[in-house]
N, C-alpha and C positions, 0 to 999 in steps of 0.2 A: 549808556551815557554818551552823548554826542560830543565829539571833539574833531577838529578839522584843521586842514592846512589852508591858510589864507592866501590872498593874492601875492603877498610878498614871500610865500613859501615857508612861513613860520607856523609851527603847530600852535594853535591857540584854543583856549576854552575859558569859561568863566573861572577866574582865579588861577589861571595857568602860571606855571613857574617862569622865571626869567628866560626869554628865548636865547640869551647869551650862552645858555647851557649847550646849545647846539655847536658851539665852538670846540667842544671836546671830541666831536666826530670829524673824521677825515673829510675834507671838503668835497672830494669826488663822491664818497659814500653818501654824504648828506644831500648833495645835489640829486643823486639818483633816488633817494628816499622821498625827497620833496616832490619831484616831478611825478614819480610813480604813484605816490599817494593821491596827488591831485587828479591824475587821470583815472585811477581806480574809483575815486569818489564820484567822478562824473559819469563814467560809463561801465563800471564793474571790471572784474578781472579778465574775463574771456574776450571782451571787445577791445582790449588794449594790447598792442603788440610790442615786442622788444625794440623793434626798429623805431617806433614812435618815441619810446622812452629815451632811447639813445640819442635821437635827433634833438629832442627838446631839452635834454640835459647836457647836450654837447659833449657826450662821453664816448670814447672809443669802446668797441665791443670787448676788447681785452681787459679794459679797466673794470667793466661791469662784472666779468667773471672772476677778476681778482678779488673784488669785494664780496661778490655773491656767486660762489662756485656752482651753486645749484640753479643759477639762472633766474628766470622770471618767478618760479614758485618760491624760491628762497627770498627774493626781493619782496614779494608780496607778504610773506610771513614776517619779514623785518618791518614792513610798514605797519602791519597789525600790532606787532609787539611795541613799536614806538608810540603808536596812538594810545595803547593801553597804559604804557608807562607814564605818558604825559598826563593822561586822565587821572591816574592814581596820584601823581605829584600835585596836580591841581586840587584834588580833594584834600590831600594832606596839608597843603599850604593854606587853603581856606580855613580848615579846621584849626590849624595852629595859630592863625591870626585872630581866632575867636569868632569867626563868622558862623552863624548857625546854619543848619542845612536848608532852612527855608530861604534865607538870604542867598545862599548859593544857587538854589533852584531858580529864584527870581532873576539873578544875574545870568544864569545859563540860558534861560528862556529869552531874555532880551538880546543877548549876544548871538544866539542861534537865529533868531528872527532877522536881526540886522545882517548876518552873514548870508542867509538865504537870498535876501533882496540884493545884497551887494554882488553876489555871484550870478544874479539873474536866474536863480532857481536851478542852476546847472549842477551844483555839487550836493552830494548827500553824505550821510554818515558812512564812513569807510566800513565799520564793522557790520552795519545793517546791509549795505550794498553787497558786500562780498558774502555775508552770511546768507542772504536770500538766494544768491546764485548757487552756493554750495549745498544749501538745503541740508538733508540728512546724510550727505556723502561721508564716507569713511576715508578722509584724506587728511594730509598734514595741514592743508590750508583751512579746512573746516574745523579741525582740532584747534588751530591757532585762534580762530574766532570764538569758539566755545570757551577756551581758557581765558581769553581776554575779557569776555562778558562775566565769567565767574569771578575773576579777580576784582573787577569793578563792583560787582554785586556784593562781594564780601566786604570790600572797603566801605561801601555805603552803609551796609548793615552795622559795621563796627561803629561808624559815626553816629548812627541812629541810637545804638545801645548806649553810647556815651552821653546822649541827650535824654536818656531815661526810658527808651522804648524797650519792651521785653524782647528777649532773644528771638523767639519764633516770629513775632510780629515784625521785628526789624528786618528779618530776612525776606518776609513777604512784601513789605513796603519797598525794600531795595529793588526787588525784582519788578515790582509794579512801576517804580520810577523809571527804570531802564526801558521796559516794554512800552510804557506810555509815551515817553519822550521820543524814542525812535519812531514809533508809529505816527506821532504828531508831525515829526519832520518829514516823513514820507508823504503824508496827506497834504501838508503845506506845499511841498514841491509840486504835487499833482495839481493842486488848485491855484498855485501861484498866489498864495494868500497866507499870511502868518497867523490868521485867526486860530487854527488848530493848536499852534504852539502856545498861544496866550491862554486858551481854554484849558489845555492840559496842565500848564504851569499852575494856574489857579487851583485846579483839582488836586494836584500833587501837594501843593502847599497846605491846602485844607486837610488833606489826609494825614500829612506829617504832623500838623498841629494837633490833630485829634489823637495821634499816637496809636492809631488802630486802622485795621483794614477789614472791610466786610463786617463791621460791627453793626448790630441791629440799631435802627433809629430809635431815638429817645421818644 
């Protein structure tokens, strides 16, 4: 599930929680998270150096290590955790408001397309960008990405089950939603065209509406 940091540094997604929640985070820590997330979204983990993060966030090196003693790896893990938590909050808020999952997917597709165009195709999904870099590595960062995706998948499956989808199918559909949306975002960036996002959104909504995946045609 794609979630991103916008130009104003606020984490946003379809149905995202009130950005004022960021006020609970120490300003320096929040600034580091915002800047690092944006850079990682654009260029990945390995192509971004600490010096650039410190310069753009206007943060002394000592302050970074105060908030993230493990340095860049710990900061990246915190960015991943923040994105996952915000995505889960967005899902919970939309569900609590009575939005059905199809409505959420439509809104997510529209906001994702608008964001790609607004950032001139520079920014990608944080989880997807770092996940592709890490591949099958056995590292704390790779584990953080896997756990984030698992948590989002489980929450989507729970929402689908609440809408009447059988347990096994709910899990399959949730995984398909994540894989399809992340893939559509990547293809849209490469093409500089939001058509893949629109096509995948239509496909996912039709799949959820049927409440099945891989079912034989009538």
